[in-house]
N, C-alpha and C positions, 0 to 999 in steps of 0.2 A: 503494501499500500505506500502510496507516495502522498506527499502534502505540499500544498503550493508554498507554505511558509517554512517547510523544513523544520516545523516543530514536533519531532517525534520523540517520546521518551520511552526509553527501553522497558522492558518487561519489569514488573515489580512483583516482590514475593506475595504470595496469597495465603501463607500459612496463618496469619494473625488477620482478623478484621471481619468485616461483615459481608464477605463474599461467599458464593455457594461453596459448599464442601467439595465439588468436583471442579472448582476453578483451578487451572493450572498456571495461567498467565493473566495479567492485566496490562494492557498497553494504552497509553495515552497518544492520541494524534490531535494536536491542538487541544480544543476542548471536548473532543470526543473520547470516549473511553470503550476498548474493546476488551471484553472478557472471554478467554478462551478456556474451553473445559477439556477434561480427560475423556469425555464422552457427551451424549446429549443431555443438555440441560432440561430440568422439568419446568413446568408452570410455576411450581413453588419457587425454584430458583430465580425465574424471571420476576415474581412478585417481591422477592427478597431485594433485587437490585433496583426495581421500581421504587421501593420505599426509601431508598438512599437518594435517589434522583426524582422527587415527586413533580418537579416542572419541567422535566425533559423527557423527550420520546426515548423509550426503551423497547427494543425488539429483540426477538429470539429467532434464531435460525440453526436449529440442531445443537451443535457444540460451540456456538458463539453467541453472546449477548452483546449488543451495541447500545451503548448510550450516546444518543446523537447530540451534537452542539445545540446550544440553545437557539431557538428561532429568533431571527433579526426582526425587530419592529419596523414596520412600515409607516411613515409618516401620514 
């Protein structure tokens, strides 16, 4: 995945924190957050991440949960 700003932070440890148990890596690309799992995440895992980011769009695609950047306000 590439970023126009080059603001990619490498994987962070998932051993501690409110991440799903099966999370293996958390990567930040700008203000987006990508959680990668060791297998498919469950709806409960998705809800756990959504509670951490209540004002953001959070989607589930198998073994990846994506927290999308905040929407830009239009004047």
